[in-house]
DSSP file (Angstrom, degrees, kcal/mol; ACC not computed):
  #  RESIDUE AA STRUCTURE BP1 BP2  ACC     N-H-->O    O-->H-N    N-H-->O    O-->H-N    TCO  KAPPA ALPHA  PHI   PSI    X-CA   Y-CA   Z-CA
    1    1 A M              0   0    0      0, 0.0     2,-0.0     0, 0.0     0, 0.0   0.000 360.0 360.0 360.0 131.9   -2.1   59.1  159.7
    2    2 A P        -     0   0    0      0, 0.0     2,-0.0     0, 0.0     0, 0.0  -0.315 360.0 -99.2 -68.8 154.0    1.1   57.0  160.2
    3    3 A S        -     0   0    0      1,-0.1     0, 0.0    -2,-0.0     0, 0.0  -0.341  44.1 -96.9 -70.4 155.3    1.4   54.8  163.2
    4    4 A A        -     0   0    0      1,-0.1    -1,-0.1    -2,-0.0     3,-0.1  -0.440  40.6-105.9 -70.3 142.6    3.4   56.1  166.2
    5    5 A P        -     0   0    0      0, 0.0    -1,-0.1     0, 0.0     2,-0.0  -0.327  52.5 -86.4 -60.5 154.5    7.0   55.0  166.4
    6    6 A P        -     0   0    0      0, 0.0     2,-0.4     0, 0.0    -3,-0.0  -0.306  33.7-134.0 -68.1 147.3    7.5   52.4  169.2
    7    7 A L        -     0   0    0     -3,-0.1     3,-0.1     1,-0.1    -3,-0.0  -0.814   5.6-149.9 -94.5 142.2    8.1   53.3  172.8
    8    8 A A        -     0   0    0     -2,-0.4     2,-0.3     1,-0.3    -1,-0.1   0.563  58.0 -72.1 -90.7  -9.7   10.9   51.4  174.6
    9    9 A G        -     0   0    0     42,-0.0     2,-0.7     0, 0.0    -1,-0.3  -0.843  60.3 -55.9 145.8 177.6    9.4   51.6  178.1
   10   10 A V        -     0   0    0     -2,-0.3     3,-0.1     1,-0.2    42,-0.1  -0.856  47.1-177.3 -91.8 117.2    8.7   53.9  181.0
   11   11 A L        +     0   0    0     -2,-0.7    41,-2.8     1,-0.2     2,-0.4   0.876  61.4  22.7 -85.7 -40.8   12.1   55.4  181.9
   12   12 A E  E     -a   52   0A   0     39,-0.2     2,-0.4    41,-0.1    -1,-0.2  -0.971  51.5-169.1-133.1 144.2   11.2   57.5  184.9
   13   13 A T  E     -a   53   0A   0     39,-2.0    41,-3.3    -2,-0.4     2,-0.4  -1.000  20.8-152.3-125.3 131.3    8.4   57.6  187.5
   14   14 A A  E     -a   54   0A   0     -2,-0.4     2,-0.4    39,-0.2    41,-0.2  -0.881  13.9-176.8-112.4 136.1    8.3   60.7  189.7
   15   15 A L  E     -a   55   0A   0     39,-2.8    41,-3.0    -2,-0.4     2,-0.5  -0.945  17.8-142.0-121.0 147.9    7.0   61.1  193.3
   16   16 A Y  E     -a   56   0A   0     -2,-0.4     2,-0.3    63,-0.2    41,-0.2  -0.948  21.2-173.0-115.6 129.5    6.9   64.4  195.1
   17   17 A V  E     -a   57   0A   0     39,-3.0    41,-3.8    -2,-0.5     3,-0.2  -0.831  28.9-140.9-124.5 157.3    7.6   64.5  198.8
   18   18 A D  S    S+     0   0    0     -2,-0.3     2,-0.4     1,-0.3    -1,-0.1   0.693  94.9  33.3 -88.6 -21.6    7.5   67.1  201.6
   19   19 A N     >  -     0   0    0      1,-0.1     4,-2.4     2,-0.0    -1,-0.3  -0.907  62.2-166.6-141.2 107.6   10.7   66.1  203.4
   20   20 A M  H  > S+     0   0    0     -2,-0.4     4,-3.1     1,-0.2     5,-0.2   0.893  89.9  52.5 -64.9 -41.7   13.6   64.8  201.4
   21   21 A A  H  > S+     0   0    0      1,-0.2     4,-2.2     2,-0.2    -1,-0.2   0.923 112.3  46.0 -61.5 -43.5   15.6   63.5  204.3
   22   22 A R  H  > S+     0   0    0      2,-0.2     4,-1.8     1,-0.2    -1,-0.2   0.910 114.0  48.7 -64.3 -42.8   12.6   61.5  205.6
   23   23 A A  H  X S+     0   0    0     -4,-2.4     4,-2.9     1,-0.2     5,-0.3   0.925 111.2  49.5 -64.1 -44.6   11.9   60.2  202.0
   24   24 A R  H  X S+     0   0    0     -4,-3.1     4,-2.6     1,-0.2     5,-0.5   0.906 107.7  54.3 -62.4 -40.7   15.5   59.1  201.5
   25   25 A A  H  X>S+     0   0    0     -4,-2.2     4,-1.7    -5,-0.2     5,-0.5   0.900 113.7  43.5 -59.3 -39.5   15.5   57.3  204.9
   26   26 A F  I  X>S+     0   0    0     -4,-1.8     5,-1.4     3,-0.2     4,-1.3   0.967 117.5  41.8 -69.6 -54.3   12.5   55.4  203.8
   27   27 A Y  I  <5S+     0   0    0     -4,-2.9     6,-2.3     1,-0.2    -2,-0.2   0.840 123.5  38.5 -67.8 -33.2   13.5   54.5  200.2
   28   28 A E  I  <5S+     0   0    0     -4,-2.6    -1,-0.2    -5,-0.3    -2,-0.2   0.820 126.6  35.7 -85.3 -32.8   17.1   53.7  201.2
   29   29 A G  I  <5S+     0   0    0     -4,-1.7    -3,-0.2    -5,-0.5    -2,-0.2   0.967 127.4  28.6 -82.2 -67.3   16.2   52.0  204.4
   30   30 A A  I  <<S+     0   0    0     -4,-1.3    -3,-0.2    -5,-0.5    -4,-0.1   0.876 134.9  31.0 -66.3 -39.2   13.0   50.1  203.9
   31   31 A L  S   <S-     0   0    0     -5,-1.4    -1,-0.2     2,-0.1    -3,-0.2   0.578  97.2-133.0 -99.1  -9.6   13.4   49.5  200.2
   32   32 A G        +     0   0    0     -6,-0.3    -4,-0.2     1,-0.2     2,-0.2   0.730  46.9 158.5  69.9  22.1   17.2   49.3  200.1
   33   33 A L        -     0   0    0     -6,-2.3    -1,-0.2    -9,-0.1    -2,-0.1  -0.502  31.3-148.2 -80.2 149.3   17.6   51.6  197.1
   34   34 A S        -     0   0    0     12,-0.3    -6,-0.0    -2,-0.2     2,-0.0  -0.977  22.1-119.2-117.2 126.0   20.9   53.4  196.5
   35   35 A P        -     0   0    0      0, 0.0    10,-0.2     0, 0.0     3,-0.1  -0.324  18.5-168.4 -66.0 142.5   20.8   56.8  194.8
   36   36 A M  S    S+     0   0    0      8,-3.2     2,-0.3     1,-0.4     9,-0.2   0.530  84.2  11.9 -99.6 -13.0   22.5   57.3  191.5
   37   37 A F  E    S+B   44   0A   0      7,-1.2     7,-2.9     2,-0.0    -1,-0.4  -0.942  70.0 172.6-158.0 141.8   22.0   61.1  191.9
   38   38 A A  E     +B   43   0A   0     -2,-0.3     2,-0.2     5,-0.2     5,-0.2  -0.960   9.6 145.9-154.0 135.9   21.0   63.3  194.8
   39   39 A D        -     0   0    0      3,-2.6     3,-0.1    -2,-0.3    -2,-0.0  -0.801  65.5 -72.8-146.1-167.6   20.8   67.0  195.5
   40   40 A A  S    S+     0   0    0     -2,-0.2   -20,-0.2     1,-0.2     3,-0.1   0.787 129.5  32.2 -65.8 -27.9   18.5   69.2  197.6
   41   41 A R  S    S+     0   0    0      1,-0.2    16,-2.4    15,-0.1     2,-0.3   0.639 121.6  33.7-104.6 -15.7   15.6   68.9  195.2
   42   42 A L  E     - C   0  56A   0     14,-0.2    -3,-2.6    -3,-0.1     2,-0.4  -0.999  44.8-173.4-147.8 136.6   15.9   65.4  193.7
   43   43 A T  E     -BC  38  55A   0     12,-2.1    12,-3.0    -2,-0.3     2,-0.5  -0.996  18.6-160.7-124.2 127.2   17.0   61.9  194.5
   44   44 A A  E     -BC  37  54A   0     -7,-2.9    -8,-3.2    -2,-0.4    -7,-1.2  -0.927   5.5-168.5-111.6 127.0   17.1   59.5  191.6
   45   45 A Y  E     - C   0  53A   0      8,-2.7     8,-2.7    -2,-0.5     2,-0.3  -0.938  20.3-128.3-115.3 133.3   17.1   55.7  192.3
   46   46 A P  E     - C   0  52A   0      0, 0.0     2,-0.4     0, 0.0   -12,-0.3  -0.603  26.5-166.8 -74.6 140.6   17.8   53.0  189.7
   47   47 A V  E >>  - C   0  51A   0      4,-3.1     4,-1.7    -2,-0.3     3,-1.3  -0.975  63.7 -17.8-133.0 118.8   15.1   50.3  189.6
   48   48 A G  T 34 S-     0   0    0     -2,-0.4     4,-0.1     1,-0.3    -1,-0.0   0.615 105.8 -80.9  68.1  12.8   15.4   47.0  187.9
   49   49 A G  T 34 S+     0   0    0      2,-0.3    -1,-0.3     1,-0.1     3,-0.1   0.510 126.9  59.8  75.3   2.8   18.4   48.1  185.7
   50   50 A R  T <4 S+     0   0    0     -3,-1.3     2,-0.3     1,-0.2    -2,-0.2   0.498  98.5  40.1-139.4 -11.3   16.1   49.8  183.2
   51   51 A S  E  <  - C   0  47A   0     -4,-1.7    -4,-3.1     2,-0.0     2,-0.4  -0.884  62.6-133.0-139.6 170.4   14.1   52.6  184.9
   52   52 A A  E     -aC  12  46A   0    -41,-2.8   -39,-2.0    -2,-0.3     2,-0.7  -0.978   5.1-147.0-129.7 138.4   14.5   55.3  187.5
   53   53 A L  E     -aC  13  45A   0     -8,-2.7    -8,-2.7    -2,-0.4     2,-0.5  -0.930  22.3-158.5 -99.5 116.5   12.4   56.3  190.5
   54   54 A L  E     -aC  14  44A   0    -41,-3.3   -39,-2.8    -2,-0.7     2,-0.6  -0.864   6.6-165.9-100.9 124.9   12.7   60.1  190.9
   55   55 A V  E     -aC  15  43A   0    -12,-3.0   -12,-2.1    -2,-0.5     2,-0.3  -0.935  12.8-172.1-112.8 109.1   11.9   61.6  194.3
   56   56 A F  E     -aC  16  42A   0    -41,-3.0   -39,-3.0    -2,-0.6     2,-0.6  -0.776  29.9-114.8-102.0 143.7   11.4   65.3  194.1
   57   57 A L  E >   -a   17   0A   0    -16,-2.4     3,-2.3    -2,-0.3     4,-0.2  -0.680  47.9-106.5 -71.2 120.8   11.0   67.8  197.0
   58   58 A R  T 3  S+     0   0    0    -41,-3.8    -1,-0.1    -2,-0.6    18,-0.1  -0.222 102.0  15.7 -53.7 133.3    7.5   69.1  196.5
   59   59 A G  T >  S+     0   0    0     18,-0.1     3,-0.6    16,-0.1    -1,-0.3   0.338  97.8 101.3  86.0  -6.2    7.6   72.7  195.2
   60   60 A S  T <  S+     0   0    0     -3,-2.3     3,-0.1     1,-0.2    -2,-0.1   0.478  79.4  49.4 -90.8  -0.7   11.2   72.6  194.1
   61   61 A T  T 3  S+     0   0    0     -4,-0.2    14,-2.7    14,-0.2    -1,-0.2   0.024  72.5 107.5-124.7  27.1   10.6   72.1  190.4
   62   62 A T  S <  S+     0   0    0     -3,-0.6     2,-0.3    12,-0.2    -1,-0.1   0.483  73.2  62.8 -87.1  -1.5    8.0   74.8  189.7
   63   63 A E  S    S-     0   0    0     -3,-0.1    12,-0.2    12,-0.1     2,-0.1  -0.892 100.4 -90.8-118.0 152.3   10.5   76.9  187.8
   64   64 A T        -     0   0    0     -2,-0.3     2,-0.5    10,-0.1    -2,-0.1  -0.387  38.9-137.2 -59.5 133.4   12.3   76.1  184.6
   65   65 A V  E     -D   72   0B   0      7,-2.3     7,-2.3    -4,-0.1     2,-0.6  -0.853  13.4-151.2 -96.2 126.3   15.6   74.3  185.3
   66   66 A H  E     +D   71   0B   0     -2,-0.5     5,-0.2     5,-0.2    -2,-0.0  -0.877  19.7 175.2-101.9 122.2   18.5   75.6  183.0
   67   67 A L  E >   -D   70   0B   0      3,-3.5     3,-1.4    -2,-0.6    -2,-0.0  -0.786  46.6-103.9-118.5 163.3   21.2   73.1  182.3
   68   68 A P  T 3  S+     0   0    0      0, 0.0     3,-0.1     0, 0.0    -1,-0.0   0.835 123.0  43.9 -55.8 -31.2   24.2   73.3  180.0
   69   69 A G  T 3  S-     0   0    0      1,-0.2     2,-0.3    -3,-0.0    -3,-0.0   0.453 128.1 -67.0 -95.5  -0.4   22.4   71.1  177.5
   70   70 A G  E <   -D   67   0B   0     -3,-1.4    -3,-3.5     2,-0.0     2,-0.3  -0.996  62.0 -56.8 151.7-155.2   19.0   72.7  177.6
   71   71 A T  E     -D   66   0B   0     -2,-0.3    -5,-0.2    -5,-0.2    -7,-0.1  -0.908  23.0-145.9-129.0 153.9   16.0   73.3  179.9
   72   72 A I  E     -D   65   0B   0     -7,-2.3    -7,-2.3    -2,-0.3     3,-0.1  -0.987  30.5-127.3-115.6 120.5   13.6   71.2  181.9
   73   73 A P        -     0   0    0      0, 0.0   -10,-0.1     0, 0.0    -9,-0.0  -0.213  37.0 -85.4 -64.2 158.0   10.1   72.7  182.0
   74   74 A P        +     0   0    0      0, 0.0     2,-0.3     0, 0.0   -12,-0.2  -0.267  54.6 163.1 -62.8 149.0    8.4   73.1  185.4
   75   75 A H        +     0   0    0    -14,-2.7     2,-0.3   -12,-0.2   -14,-0.2  -0.965   5.3 158.8-159.2 158.1    6.5   70.3  187.0
   76   76 A D        -     0   0    0     -2,-0.3     2,-0.3   -14,-0.1   -18,-0.1  -0.956  17.2-150.9-169.6 170.1    5.2   69.3  190.4
   77   77 A G        -     0   0    0     -2,-0.3     2,-0.3   -60,-0.1   -18,-0.1  -0.992   4.4-165.3-152.4 156.7    2.6   67.1  192.0
   78   78 A S        +     0   0    0     -2,-0.3   -61,-0.0     2,-0.1    -2,-0.0  -0.967  48.5  34.1-142.0 159.2    0.4   66.9  195.1
   79   79 A G  S    S-     0   0    0     -2,-0.3     2,-0.2    46,-0.1   -63,-0.2   0.112  95.2 -51.1  81.6 161.7   -1.6   64.3  196.8
   80   80 A P        -     0   0    0      0, 0.0     2,-0.2     0, 0.0    47,-0.2  -0.497  60.1-178.0 -72.3 133.7   -1.0   60.6  197.2
   81   81 A V        -     0   0    0     -2,-0.2    47,-2.5     2,-0.0     2,-0.4  -0.650  21.6-111.0-121.3-179.0   -0.3   58.8  194.0
   82   82 A H  E     +e  128   0C   0     -2,-0.2     2,-0.3    45,-0.2    47,-0.2  -0.917  26.4 175.1-122.3 141.7    0.4   55.1  193.2
   83   83 A C  E     -e  129   0C   0     45,-2.0    47,-2.0    -2,-0.4     2,-0.4  -0.972  14.5-154.3-144.1 128.0    3.6   53.4  192.0
   84   84 A A  E     -e  130   0C   0     -2,-0.3     2,-0.4    45,-0.2    47,-0.2  -0.878   5.9-158.0-104.9 136.5    4.0   49.6  191.5
   85   85 A L  E     -e  131   0C   0     45,-3.7    47,-2.6    -2,-0.4     2,-0.3  -0.947  18.6-126.3-113.6 131.5    7.4   47.9  191.7
   86   86 A A  E     +e  132   0C   0     -2,-0.4     2,-0.3    45,-0.2    47,-0.2  -0.596  34.0 172.1 -80.1 132.1    7.9   44.6  190.0
   87   87 A V        -     0   0    0     45,-2.6     2,-0.1    -2,-0.3     5,-0.1  -0.972  37.0-102.1-135.9 152.4    9.3   41.7  192.2
   88   88 A A    >>  -     0   0    0     -2,-0.3     3,-1.2    45,-0.2     4,-0.8  -0.454  31.6-122.1 -69.0 145.7    9.9   38.0  191.6
   89   89 A A  G >4 S+     0   0    0      1,-0.3     3,-0.9     2,-0.2    -1,-0.1   0.884 113.3  55.5 -57.2 -40.0    7.2   35.8  193.2
   90   90 A A  G 34 S+     0   0    0      1,-0.2     4,-0.3     2,-0.1    -1,-0.3   0.736 106.8  52.0 -66.6 -21.4    9.9   34.0  195.2
   91   91 A D  G <> S+     0   0    0     -3,-1.2     4,-2.1     1,-0.2    -1,-0.2   0.596  84.0  87.7 -90.4 -11.9   11.0   37.3  196.7
   92   92 A L  H <X S+     0   0    0     -3,-0.9     4,-2.5    -4,-0.8     5,-0.2   0.904  86.8  50.7 -59.7 -44.4    7.6   38.6  197.9
   93   93 A P  H  > S+     0   0    0      0, 0.0     4,-2.2     0, 0.0    -1,-0.2   0.904 110.7  50.8 -59.9 -38.0    7.8   36.9  201.3
   94   94 A G  H  > S+     0   0    0     -4,-0.3     4,-2.3     2,-0.2    -2,-0.2   0.881 109.8  50.1 -64.5 -37.9   11.3   38.4  201.8
   95   95 A W  H  X S+     0   0    0     -4,-2.1     4,-2.8     2,-0.2     5,-0.2   0.912 109.1  51.0 -66.3 -41.6    9.9   41.8  200.9
   96   96 A E  H  X S+     0   0    0     -4,-2.5     4,-2.2     1,-0.2    -2,-0.2   0.913 111.4  48.3 -62.1 -40.7    7.0   41.5  203.4
   97   97 A A  H  X S+     0   0    0     -4,-2.2     4,-2.7     2,-0.2    -1,-0.2   0.904 111.1  50.9 -64.8 -40.8    9.5   40.5  206.1
   98   98 A R  H  X S+     0   0    0     -4,-2.3     4,-1.6     2,-0.2    -2,-0.2   0.932 109.7  49.5 -63.5 -45.3   11.7   43.5  205.2
   99   99 A L  H  <>S+     0   0    0     -4,-2.8     5,-3.0     1,-0.2     3,-0.3   0.932 112.6  47.9 -57.9 -45.9    8.7   45.9  205.4
  100  100 A S  H ><5S+     0   0    0     -4,-2.2     3,-1.8     1,-0.2    -2,-0.2   0.917 108.2  54.2 -60.8 -44.3    7.8   44.5  208.7
  101  101 A D  H 3<5S+     0   0    0     -4,-2.7    -1,-0.2     1,-0.3    -2,-0.2   0.800 110.7  47.5 -60.7 -28.5   11.4   44.8  210.0
  102  102 A H  T 3<5S-     0   0    0     -4,-1.6    -1,-0.3    -3,-0.3    -2,-0.2   0.265 118.6-110.9 -97.0  10.6   11.3   48.5  209.0
  103  103 A G  T < 5 +     0   0    0     -3,-1.8    -3,-0.2     1,-0.2    -2,-0.1   0.758  68.4 145.7  70.3  24.8    7.9   49.1  210.7
  104  104 A V      < -     0   0    0     -5,-3.0    -1,-0.2    -6,-0.2     2,-0.2  -0.851  42.2-140.3 -97.8 110.6    6.1   49.6  207.4
  105  105 A P        -     0   0    0      0, 0.0     2,-0.5     0, 0.0    17,-0.5  -0.452  10.2-126.1 -73.8 140.4    2.5   48.2  207.7
  106  106 A V        -     0   0    0     -2,-0.2    15,-0.2     1,-0.1     3,-0.1  -0.746  22.2-170.8 -81.5 126.6    1.0   46.3  204.7
  107  107 A E        -     0   0    0     13,-2.9     2,-0.3    -2,-0.5    14,-0.2   0.721  61.5  -3.4 -92.1 -25.2   -2.3   48.0  203.9
  108  108 A G  E     -F  120   0C   0     12,-1.2    12,-2.8     2,-0.0     2,-0.3  -0.994  50.5-154.7-164.5 159.6   -3.6   45.5  201.4
  109  109 A R  E     -F  119   0C   0     -2,-0.3     2,-0.4    10,-0.2    10,-0.2  -0.990  12.5-170.8-138.2 144.7   -3.0   42.3  199.5
  110  110 A T  E     -F  118   0C   0      8,-2.2     8,-2.5    -2,-0.3     2,-0.6  -0.997  15.7-154.6-139.9 135.6   -4.5   41.1  196.2
  111  111 A S  E     -F  117   0C   0     -2,-0.4     6,-0.2     6,-0.2     5,-0.1  -0.954  27.5-147.2-103.2 118.5   -4.4   37.8  194.4
  112  112 A W    >   -     0   0    0      4,-3.0     3,-2.2    -2,-0.6    24,-0.0  -0.525  20.2-114.1 -90.3 153.6   -5.0   38.5  190.7
  113  113 A P  T 3  S+     0   0    0      0, 0.0    -1,-0.1     0, 0.0    23,-0.1   0.769 114.6  56.4 -57.1 -28.7   -6.8   36.2  188.2
  114  114 A R  T 3  S-     0   0    0     21,-0.2    22,-0.1    22,-0.1    23,-0.1   0.344 126.8 -95.4 -88.7   8.3   -3.6   35.6  186.2
  115  115 A G  S <  S+     0   0    0     -3,-2.2    21,-0.1     1,-0.3     2,-0.1   0.373  80.2 135.2  99.4  -4.4   -1.7   34.4  189.3
  116  116 A S        -     0   0    0     19,-0.3    -4,-3.0    17,-0.1     2,-0.4  -0.399  40.5-150.0 -75.3 154.2    0.0   37.6  190.4
  117  117 A E  E     -F  111   0C   0     -6,-0.2    16,-2.3    17,-0.1     2,-0.4  -0.972   9.4-164.6-122.5 141.3    0.2   38.7  194.0
  118  118 A S  E     -FG 110 132C   0     -8,-2.5    -8,-2.2    -2,-0.4     2,-0.4  -0.977   6.7-165.2-127.2 142.2    0.3   42.3  195.1
  119  119 A V  E     -FG 109 131C   0     12,-1.9    12,-2.5    -2,-0.4     2,-0.4  -0.992  13.8-155.6-123.7 132.8    1.2   43.8  198.4
  120  120 A Y  E     +FG 108 130C   0    -12,-2.8   -13,-2.9    -2,-0.4   -12,-1.2  -0.890  22.9 149.5-116.1 139.6    0.3   47.5  199.2
  121  121 A F  E     - G   0 129C   0      8,-2.5     8,-3.5    -2,-0.4     2,-0.3  -0.940  34.1-114.8-155.1 171.2    1.9   49.9  201.6
  122  122 A R  E     - G   0 128C   0    -17,-0.5     6,-0.2    -2,-0.3    -2,-0.0  -0.857  12.9-135.1-118.3 149.7    2.6   53.7  201.9
  123  123 A D    >   -     0   0    0      4,-1.8     3,-2.2    -2,-0.3  -100,-0.1  -0.403  48.1 -87.9 -86.0 175.6    5.7   55.8  202.0
  124  124 A P  T 3  S+     0   0    0      0, 0.0  -101,-0.1     0, 0.0    -1,-0.1   0.694 128.6  55.0 -62.1 -17.8    6.0   58.6  204.6
  125  125 A D  T 3  S-     0   0    0      2,-0.1   -46,-0.1  -102,-0.0  -109,-0.1   0.341 121.3-104.2 -95.9   6.3    4.2   61.1  202.2
  126  126 A G    <   +     0   0    0     -3,-2.2     2,-0.2     1,-0.3    -5,-0.0   0.508  67.4 151.7  88.3   4.8    1.2   58.8  201.8
  127  127 A H        -     0   0    0    -47,-0.2    -4,-1.8     1,-0.1     2,-0.7  -0.510  47.8-124.0 -69.2 136.5    2.0   57.5  198.3
  128  128 A L  E     -eG  82 122C   0    -47,-2.5   -45,-2.0    -6,-0.2     2,-0.3  -0.739  30.8-168.9 -85.4 114.2    0.6   54.0  197.7
  129  129 A L  E     -eG  83 121C   0     -8,-3.5    -8,-2.5    -2,-0.7     2,-0.4  -0.797   1.3-162.5-104.2 147.6    3.4   51.7  196.8
  130  130 A E  E     -eG  84 120C   0    -47,-2.0   -45,-3.7    -2,-0.3     2,-0.6  -0.988  14.7-153.9-131.3 136.6    2.8   48.2  195.4
  131  131 A L  E     -eG  85 119C   0    -12,-2.5   -12,-1.9    -2,-0.4     2,-0.4  -0.971  26.7-172.8-104.6 120.9    5.0   45.2  195.1
  132  132 A A  E     -eG  86 118C   0    -47,-2.6   -45,-2.6    -2,-0.6   -14,-0.2  -0.955  13.9-147.1-124.2 132.5    3.7   43.1  192.2
  133  133 A T    >   -     0   0    0    -16,-2.3     3,-1.0    -2,-0.4   -45,-0.2  -0.482  45.3 -69.2 -89.8 165.0    4.7   39.6  191.1
  134  134 A P  T 3  S+     0   0    0      0, 0.0    -1,-0.2     0, 0.0   -17,-0.1  -0.167 113.0  48.1 -56.5 144.8    4.6   38.4  187.5
  135  135 A G  T 3  S+     0   0    0      5,-1.5   -19,-0.3     2,-0.5   -21,-0.2   0.236  71.7 109.6 109.8 -10.7    1.2   37.9  185.9
  136  136 A L  S <  S+     0   0    0     -3,-1.0   -22,-0.1     4,-0.6   -21,-0.1   0.951  92.1  10.6 -60.3 -49.4   -0.4   41.1  187.0
  137  137 A W  S >  S-     0   0    0    -23,-0.1     3,-1.8     1,-0.0    -2,-0.5  -0.853  84.2-107.7-123.2 159.9   -0.4   42.4  183.4
  138  138 A P  T 3  S+     0   0    0      0, 0.0    -2,-0.0     0, 0.0    -1,-0.0   0.772 123.5  52.9 -58.1 -23.3    0.3   40.7  180.1
  139  139 A V  T 3         0   0    0      1,-0.1    -3,-0.0    -4,-0.0     0, 0.0   0.524 360.0 360.0 -89.6  -6.2    3.6   42.7  180.0
  140  140 A W    <         0   0    0     -3,-1.8    -5,-1.5    -7,-0.1    -4,-0.6   0.289 360.0 360.0-148.5 360.0    4.6   41.5  183.6
């Protein structure tokens, strides 16, 4: 069997939320993200210049979406999930201060064997978000 062609990266990560206005207030306020697209069912945020964080209103994507160029099959999610965001080590204290300024409690901290530091907190829908400095994985 031939080897798989290379993947260039993870382009999108999707989270599903119960209240879009509340989610947008969090992601735009506490995390300082600016949407590159927003409608009633989806807000898409650029992250790091190479990937997108997609925030979908839970239950709004359970039917096929028909677009001029094709279709998007149904998808949805439930329950708290995890998403890690890469940050420079020098920026981690600033992020912790920003979270505190926005009333977002830090739930956990980890010092990893390769020298990385992680800070964990939750969004309003209970998703576990992580800020991770370089060294966590061989690829970061």
